[in-house]
N, C-alpha and C positions, 0 to 999 in steps of 0.2 A: 378724617379725610366722609367727603360727602356721600351718605349712602342715593339713591336711587327710590324711588315710591309711586313708581309709576305699576307693580304689584298694588299698591294700596288705594288707589283711585279707579284704578277694571276693574277689582273686587267689591266696592266701597261701590261703586256707578253698576256690576249686574246685581250686585246682591240688590240696591231697587229697583230692577226689573223683573228679578226673582219673587218675588212682594209680590210685583203687582200683579204678577200673570196671579200667580195663587186668587188673589182678593180676587180679581178681573174673572176664576172660575168658577170660589166662589160664592159672590156676587151674582151671575146669569145660572146661578147651577145647574152653572157645565159637571161640579168637584164630579157631581156625583154618579157620573157618568163612564168618566177617565179616567186612566191611573192619577195622569201629565200631572195634576197641583199637585202629586203624596216626591213623582215623581223634580218637583221644583223644590220643593221644603225638603227635599238630598242636596240641591244641586243652593240655597239658602244657607243649611248649615255649613256647606262644602264654602261656599262665599265667606263668608263671618268666618270661620276659620283663616281665610286666606286674612281675611284682615287685620286678621287677630295677629298672626304670625308674624308680618308684613307692619301691624307696630311696635312690635317686642320687637322685632332685628331691624329699625329701628333708634329704637331706643339704649339697644343694649350693645353696643362698641366690639366682644367679645366671644361671645355665644351669636350678634348676628345673622355671619355669613351665617348659623346651620338653616335656626328661620327664616330665613330668607328663603332657599331653596326646598321648608316646607311648606314655606309658601308660594313659591312661586308651581313644585307637586299640587297640590291640595289646590289653588286656581284653575291649573288645568284639567284635575276630574270636576270641579266644580264648572266653568265651563261644559265640556261635554258631558256634563248631565241637564245643562240647560238646553243648550241645543236637541239630546231628545227626549227633554219635554216639552218644546215644540212640535216637535214629529209626530210625538203618541195626538198631543193635541189637530196638527193639520190633517193626520190619516185620519185619525177617531173621526172627526167628522166631517166623513164624505161623506 
């Protein structure tokens, strides 16, 4: 049975965005004044974990459903954290 790869694709794309936010904040020296980069790091760790679990779900048939369920949960936590990082950055730069 072919498993959907939507979690892996979305998590890897959002991981790139989270790392871009972290790099941009460090280059512009805003990271010293805001907690947005720390929050983005948490999002990056969650999204990387989601990528790993989603990949494992694709590779292992027997335990794939459990890994896919956790990949989905961690993906949603990473997405919420990434949005929180952007909100903190937007509110902090007023």
